[in-house]
N, C-alpha and C positions, 0 to 999 in steps of 0.2 A: 207756881207751886207744883210740886210733884205729888201725884196721887196713885195709889194702887187701885185699879178698877177690876172688880170681879163680875163675871157673867155666869148666870145659872140657867139650867134647863134649856128651853128653846132659844133663849137669847144667846147662850153659849154656842148652840148649834148654828144659828144664823150668822153670828160674827166669826165663828171659827176659832175662838180663843177662850180659855177658862179665866184668864187674868192677863193684865198688862199694866205697865207703869206709864202714866200719861203726864206730860208737862203741860200745864194749862194756866190761863189767866182768867178762867171762868169764875164768876162771883157766886152763882147759884147752880144747883143741880140742873135746872133747865138750860142754863148757859152751856154747861158741859155736854148735855145731850145734843144741843145744837152744834157744838164743835165736833163731836163724834160723828153725828149724822152727815156733816159736810165732808168728812174724810173720804168715805167710800160708800157705795150703794149698800153693801152688807150691813153697815151701821144704820143707814137710813131705813132699811127694811126692818131691822130689829126694833127700832124706836118709832116706827110708823104709827102704832096705836098705843099711846101712853096709858090708856085705860087698862091695858093688859100688862102693865109694868109697875113694879113696886121698887122702892129704893131704901137702902139702909146706909147710914153714915156712921162709920166706926162701930158697926154692929147694932145701931139703934135705928128702928124704923123711922122714916122721915118722909118729906114730900118734895115735890119738884121746885118749890120756891125757897127751899132751905139754903142758907149760906154755906159755902164751902170753907170759909176761913177756919183754919186750925184742923180741918179734916185730913186724915191720912189714908183712909180706905173708904171706898164707895162700892156698894154691891147692887146690881140690878138683877131682878128675878120676877117671875110671874106671881100672881096672887096665890097665896097658900090656901089649901083646902084641908078640911078635917078628915079624920078617918082612921 
């Protein structure tokens, strides 16, 4: 499946891209993170502490065990704060 992956804030800075299109066989968000982390060290560093990462699937907040079936866009970002 083909996904548009968006990176925000410090994830974008560590990976060096705001977005990319990824061809994947990942079943869950966690599977995709594992695939990305295995690509290069910059991805591994960005996803090293998943407590500091949030995910949205097609603009809906989700979690790491969510299925990717039918998803077109996935976004990774740090926790949001108020203010």
